[in-house]
N, C-alpha and C positions, 0 to 999 in steps of 0.2 A: 412226879414230874417227868415221867418218861413218855410224854406225848408224842414226840418226834419218833419214838421207836416203832411206830406203825406207819404204813403207807396208806392206810385208811384210817381217818381219825374222826371220832365223834366227840362233840363237846356241847355242853348246854349254852345256848345263846342267851346273853343278858338282853332283856327288853330295854328300849331307850324311849321312855314315856310313850307319847303318841305321835311324835314328829317323824319326819322322813330324813333326818340327819344321820348319816352313816359314816362310821370309820372302820376300816378293815385293814388288818396287818397280815402279810403272807411272808414267811410263816409266823405263827404266834410263839413258836419255840425255836431258838437258833442255837446251833452247836458249832464249835470251832472245826474247821476243815470240811465240814459237811454242808453247811448252808451257803450257797453261792451268792445269795442276795436277799436282802430284806426290803420289802415293799409296803409302804404305808399309804393308803388311799383314803383321803377325806372328801366326801361327795354328798350331794343332795339328790334324792331320787324325785323324779316327777317335776323337777325344777321348782319345787316349793317346800317350805317347812311349815308345820302346823304352828299356829300362834304367832307366825310372823306375816304381816300383811306386806311390808316392804323389806326385802333382804338387802343388806348394804355390804357385808363383807364375810369371807370365810377364812378362818385362821387354823393352821396346824401348829400345835405346841408340843413340847416334850418336858416331862417332869425332872426337876433338878433336885437330887437328894440333899445336896449341901444347903441350899436356900429354901427347901421345902416349898418351892413355887414352880409353876409351869413357865418355861422360857418359850417365847414365840419363835417359831422357825420361819414360816411363811405367811403372808396375808394377801388374799385375792380380792381385789375390788370387783363387786358383782356387776356394777354398771359399766365400768370401762375395761374390765378383764385385765387390769394391770397387776402384776405380781410383784410383791415387795419382800426381799429377803433380809430378816432381822438378825439371823445368826449363821455365820459361815461354817459349812460342813465340808470336811475334806473328803474327796473321791465320792461325792454325791451326784445324783442326776435327779432332775425335778421336771415334770411336765404338768401342765394345767390347761384348762379350758372352761367351758360353760359349766360353772358351779361344781368343779373338782379340782383337787390338788393331789398329785401322786409323787411321792418321795421314794427313790430307790437308792439303797446303800449297799454296794458291792462288798462282799466278804465281811459281813458284820461281826463285831467284836462283843465282848461282855459289856462294853460302854454303851452299846446301842440298845442293850435290853432295858428299856424304860417304859414308863406309862406315856402313851401318845394320846393327845386330846385334839378333837375337832370342834371348833367354836363357830356358830352361826349367829351374827349380830344384825339386828334390824328394829323396825318399828311394828308394834302390834296394832290391832284394830283401833285402839284409843289414841295412837300416836306416840305412845311411850316407848323409849329405847330399852330393848331387852336382848339377852343372849341365851342360847341353848347350847348344851354341851353333849358330846358323846366321847367315850374314853375306851381304850384298848390297851392291854398290857402285853409286852414282849418279854418272855421268859428266856433265860440262859440255861442250857442243858450241856453238862459235861459227862454225864454217865455213859458208859459204853454199853450198847445193847448189840445183840446178834445182827440186827438189821443194819445199825450203823457201821459195824465192823465189815459186813458184806458190802455196803456202799463204798467204804474206804478201800476195800480189797479190789473192788471193781475199778475204782478211779486208777489205782496204781498198776493194775494188770490189764492192759488193753486187749490181750489175746483171750482172756477169760470171757465166756459168754455173759451178756448183760444181766444184771440182778433180776431175779424173778419176783413177781408180785405175790406176796402172801397175804391172804386176807385174815383179819382178826375175826374172831368168832362171830361178833354181832353184825358183820356186813354180809348181806345175802348174796348168793351167787347170781341172782337175777340182776342185782345192781351192777356187778362187775361186768356181766355180759353186755350191758348197754354202753359201756364206756370203752372207747377205741381210740388208739392213737397210732398213726401210721405215716409213712413217708412215700413220696413218689419213687424213691430209690434210696437204698442205704449206702451206695457207693457212687459218689458224684465226681465227674471230671472237673478239675480245677479250672475256672473262668470260662467253661464251655457249657456244661449242662445246668439247668435250673433245678431248684429243689423246692418241693412243696410238702409242708408239714400240716396235717389236719388232725384236730382234736375233736372227737364226735361223741355226743351223749344222745343215743337213740331213743325213740318213743318205745313205749311198751307194746307187746304183741297184743292184738285185739283180744278182749276178754280178761286181760290182767288188770288189777286194781293198782292205781298210782298210789305210792306210799312215800314219794319224796319229791322235792322241788329243786331244780338246778339253780344256783345263785350266781356262779362265776366259773370261767374257764382260764387257765393260764398256760402259756408255753414258755419254758425256761431253759436256757443253756447252762450247762454246768460251771462255765467260766464267765460267759458275757452277761449272765443273769436273765431277767425277765425280757423276752423278746416282744410278747403282746399279751394282752388279757382283756377280758370283756366281762363287765357286770350286768346283771339283769336290769333291762330297761335303760341301758346306757350304751354309747357307741364304743367301738374297739379302741383301746389305748395301746400305744407303742412307746413305753418309757425310753427305750434305747433307740436313738435316731441313727439309722444306717443308711448310708448314701445309696447302696444298691439294693435296699428293700423295695421290691417291685410292687407287691399287692398284699394288703392285709384286710381280712373280712371275716365277718362272724356275726351270729345273732343268737340270742337265747329266747326261745318261744314258750309262751305260757300255755298254749293249747297242746294237745296230745297227738296232733296230726303231722307235725314236722319235727325233724331231728334238729337239736341245738348243735352249733359247731363254732370252732375258731380255726381259721386257716391262714397260713403265712406262706408267701412264695418269694424265693430269692432268684436273682440272676448274678452270674459272675462271682460265684462262691470262691473263697481262699482257703487254704490249708488250715489257717487258724480257727476256721469255723467247724473243724471236725470235733467229734466228741459226743457226749450224751445229752440228748434233749428230753426234758421232762414235761409231761402234761398233767395238770392238776384240774379236778373238777370238784367244786365246793357245793354240797348238796345238803339242804334242810330236810330232815326226816319228819314224817307225820307225827312221831311220838315225841318230838322236841329235840331230837339229837341232831348233831352237825357232822356230816361225813365229808371226808376228803379222800378222793380217788386219784391214784397217781399211776402213770405208765411211763415207760422209758423207751426211747429209740436211739440207737447208736449210729451216727452218720460218719462216713469216712470220705474226706474230700481228697481225691487221688491226683497228683500232679499230671498235667497233660503232656503227652509225648509228641514228637514231631509227626508220628503216624496218626495220632488222634486228630491233630490240627489238619493234616492232609485230608483224612476222611470228612471232617466237618466242611473243608472247602469243596471237596468233590460233591458232597451232599447239597451244599448251597448251590453249586453249579447246575446239578441235575434239577433242583427245584426252580432255579431261575429259567432253565430251558422249558420246563413244564409250564411255568407261569407265562413265558413269552409265547409259547404255542396257544396256550388258553386265551391270552390277550389278543392274539391275531385272530382267533376264531370268534372272540366277542366282538372285535372291531368289524368283522365281516357281517355278523348278525345284526350289529347296530346299524351298519351302512344299509343293509336290506330293509330293515324296519324304517329307517329314515326315508328310503325311497318310497316305501308303501305309505308312509304318512304324508309325504309330499304329494303322491298321486291322489290320495284321499282328500287332502286339502284343496287340490284343484278341483276335484269333482264337487266337493261341498261349496266352494266359491262359486262354481258355475251354476249350481242349483239355487243357491242364494240369490245370484244376480237375476235369474229367471223369475224367482218369486217376487223379488223387489220390483222388477219391471212390471209384472202383472198387477201387483198391489198399487203401485203408482198409477197404472191405467184405470183401475177401479176407483181410486180416490179422485182422479181428475174427472171421471164421468159423474161421480156423486156431486163434485163441487159445480159442474156445469148445470146439473139439474136444479140444485139449490139456488144458483144465481138466476136462472130463468124464472123460477117460481118468485123470487125476490122482485125481479124486474116487473112481472105482471102485477104484483101487489103495489109496488111503487107507482106504476103508471095510473092505477085506480086513484091512489092517494093524491097524486100530482094533479090530476084533472079536478078533484073537488078543491084542492088548495088554490088552484089558478084562478078560479072564479072569485074566491075570497080576496085573493091578492090584487086583482083588477080593481075591485071596489076600494080596498085600502090605498092603492096607489093614487087613485083620483083624489082622495081626501088628502094625501101627503103633498101632491102637487099644489093644491090650494094653499095649504099651510106654508109650504116652502116659498111660495111667491111673496107671502106677507113678510116672511123672515129675511128675504133677500132685500127688500126695501129697507128694513130696519138696519141691517148690516152695512148697506151702502152709506147710510147717514153717519154710522159710527166710524167707518173708515175715513171719511172726510174729516171728521173731528180729529182722529189719531194723527192724520198727516199734518195738520197744522201744529199739534203738540210736539211731534218728532222734529220738525223744522226748528222750533225754539230750542230743544234739547241739544241738537246737533251744533248750533251756534255756540251754546255755553261750553260744550265739551271741547270744541276747537280751541277756544280761549284757554281752558284748563291745560290742555296738552302743550300748548305753546309755552305757558308759564313753567311747567314741570321740565320741559326739555331744556329750557335756559338754566334752571336750578341745577340740573344733573350735570351740564357741562362745566358749570362753575365748581361743583363738588369734585368731579373727575380731575380738573386741573389742579386742585389742591391736594388730592391723593397722589398725583404723579410727583408733585413737588417733595411730598413727605417720603415717598418711596426712594427718591434719588439721594436723600440724606445718608442712610446707612451705607450705600455703596461708596460714598466718598470717604467715610471714616472707618469701614469694617476691616479688621485684621484677622485672618484665619487663625484658629487656636494651634498650638504646638502639640498639645495632648489634651486628654479629657479632663484633666484638672481645671481647665479654663472654660469648661462648658457647664452651663446651668439651664435647667429646664424644669417645667412642672411635670413632665413625663419621666418615668423611671428609666426608660430606654429610648435613646434618641441617636439617629444616624448623622454623622457630621464628616466633613472633609478636612483633614488636618492641613497645616502649612506645607507639609511635605507632598501633598497631593493624594495621600492615602485615605480612603473612605473607610471609616470605622464605625462600630456601635459602641456608644458610651453608656455606662451604668452611672447615672446621677444621683442614686439614692443610697445604695448599700454602703454602710460605714462611712457616710460623708460624701459618697460619690467620687468621681474622677477616675473611674476604672475604664480601661480599654479591654472589651471583651475579645478574646482571641479564639475561644471555641465555645459552641453552644448547641445542646441537643434538647429538643422539647417534645417532638412528635414522631420522629422517625421517618419524615417525608424525604429527607436528603440521604443519599447512600454514601456512607463514610468509608466504604471498602474500596479505596483508590490507591493510585501508584505514587511514586516518588515525586514526579513532576507536579501533580495536582497538589500534593501536601507541601510542596515547596512554594508554589504560586498562590495557593489558597483556593477555596471553592465554597458553594453554598448560596443561599438566598437570604438577604436581610428581611425580605418581605415574609417569607415562610418562617423565619426565626431560627434556622439551623445553618451553621456555616463553620469553617475553619479559616482563620485569618491568613495562614501561610507561614511556613517556617522562615523564609527569607524576610518577610515583613517583621516577624517576631524577632529575628536576629538583629535587624536595623534598628527597631525600637529599643531593645535592651542593651545594645552596645554603647549607647549614649546615656549615661547616668545609672543610678541604683533603682531597681524595680522590685516590688513585692508581688508575689503570686497568691491570688485567692481562688479557691475552688468551692463553688456552691453546689449542693446536691439535694436531690429530694427522693426519698425511699419510703414506700408505704405510707404516704401522706404525712411524713415527718421530714423537716428540713435539717440539713447538716452543712457545716463549712470547715475548711482548714486554710490557714494562711501561712506561707513560707516567705521568710526574708531573704534578701539578696538572690534573686532569680534572674538568669539570662540563658540564652541559647546561642551556641557558637555558629560559625559560618558554615556554608555548604562544604567547604574544603574539609572542615572537622566533623562532617556528617551530622551537623546540627545538634551537637552533643548537649545534653542537659546539664545544668549547673545550678545547685541550690545549696548555699553554704550557711545560710542564717538559721535561726531557730524556727519552729513551727508552733501553732496553737490553733485551737478550735475543737469542736465536738465531734468531727468526722474521724479522728484518728489519723495516724501517718501510714499511708499505703503508697507513698511515691518515693521515699528515701532510698528504697531498694533499687529504684532505676536511676538514681543520681550518677552522674559522670558516664551514662550510657549513650550510645549513638542512636539515632532515629532510624526505625526499620519500617519498610513497606513490603507488600507481598512480592514486589519486583526489585527490591533492594534489601538483601539480608545482611544486617549489621549487628545482630545479637550474638551473645556468647555461646549459643547452642550450636553444636555441629551436626546433630542429628536431624533437626527440624528448622524451618523458618517460623519463628514465633508469630510474626505478623500475619503470615498466611494461615498457620495452624489455628490460631485463635481469632481470626477474621477481624484484625484490628491494628492499624499502624500505631506505634508507640515507641518510647525510649525503652525497648525490651532488654532485660538483663538475660535471665535464663529460666522462666520468661518474665512474670510480673505478679504484682499484687493489685494492680489497677489497670484498667483497659478501657478508658472512657471514649475511645474512638471505635470500640467493638460493635458487634451486630446488635441492633436495636431489638429489645424484647426477648432475646436468647436466654434460656436458662441452662444451656450446656456449660460444663465446667470451664471457667475462664474465658468464655466466648462473649458474654454479654457486657453491657456498660457497668462493669463491677468495680467496686472500691472495697477490697477484702475487709476492712475494719468495719464496713457497715453492712455490705451485702453478702459476704462470703464468696465462695467461688461459684455457686449455682443460681445466682440471681443478678439482677441489674437495677440501676436507678432509673427513675422516670423523668429526671430533669438533671442536667449537667451544664455548668457554666464556668469556664476558666477565664480569669481576667487579671490584668497587670496594672499597676499603678506606680507612677514615679514618685520616689520618695523625696520629700521636701527637705 
């Protein structure tokens, strides 16, 4: 079991039927204090699996010794790329994408040495649901070898040179010489200098025979674990997400003309990123063996001094001066080129105008020649036609004389008939006029009756109409829109939004007196009118909403608004009911606020101005029905939180009150 005792490892690969379902574990032998991270990669090469026509899901599982079964860890939906976690793992990291799941376990223990299974589920060519499996075992090694002791010694003693790579007997010198791992610099200034690590697997020198195939490359930090890796025919994967990771690239080539590589570039390095970095190359040998090549680079991130920062600033200043001078030179060149272009444009335009003039002259001459030729042909045809026309005209004159005699006789007959019809029509018109006057007199008498007995209604409860919405004038002289149908009717509508044609972002005076257009269908009745209505008797408040083609309502008992002296304070003391939920009680006992009259409880902002809506703001609101039409910004639209949330608005709003009987 002393596999990890070699930095170059060969093992016999187990074949997995004929499918392209792959599970890979790195490393397959873990040891305490030595293995910084265990990585399990479940993937599908070439985006397909043999025997599966339709792939549905990819599942990563781990064997449970107690239950003798595999426990599912993660399941990836292949169509939506949604990842579902079935089992919580402590201190784990997972990445996933197009047909792959990668699980990283930092500082693995003996508990993590299990059998891991990759399961692909889908339909075969006959439509039957089948599953394909691939398994890999992770072993736990506690034996101490010379190499393990050397690595431990290197980790404890930073001043000792990095561990040397010693090849086992079966790894050829040629193989090692192809594998290189180097850094842009081994000493990096913290937060100033970038770092580039490059892991390279070079092609053979011309004439040498290829005896191995590169399968994957890994770059690993001794503490932070896997930084990046790439498998053959798959994109680069970065299991550890780092905010300042600038660039990760790499590619494994099948042909022998290009070097395969994995490269990572950082900016703004910190001292915690010092330490040993390992590069692993996994190679398939032509004789069936599996080789693992490892190289180490030690990076020291040195703290930046004030002198370093001054040098960086001076360098940037010099570069800025050079760039400024270069920019000025380029501007002069561009200006000269632009002048040349303008000159050439004028020359081209002048030549083009001359050509157009000459072309027009040629076309005009051609047209004149064609016209004259047509005139000559026309004259000849006209001479022949004129003789025939003279003969035909003579015949027509004789025929017309006969027709005139016949028409004259018909005219005399029609005159007599029209005289008779005119007398009859005169009598009919006289009779109709008399009847019309009699009907008009009767209508006038009928119209006078309602005016004698009509009494204006005091509220919408006294209004009935076949129409759902009707505009009436109350006995107080206030013109209102009544809802005659909802819940038995009798509602006075105090606010209505249906199409966004009326701007509701208005000041205190307009909200006090009311605004809008009954014909358009959008208006606000006015806080003073609402106060006068609700100060006399008990009123219920109903709010009707429409959101995504679904209707909602909520009704509050005992609603009234105080006077302007009390800043039109909102007062709802009764219970509420309805399917819209309660998004108004938070604003109960609050003063009314507009963009020019801040009465809310917030000291840092004016809620009405910030959320573009006058309302009884608290600090600020769960409803904003006077907000900006169509806005999806947080809290700014016609929102009713229980229905729309903060980032959407209703498409219909109607607030109405009804006097309780």
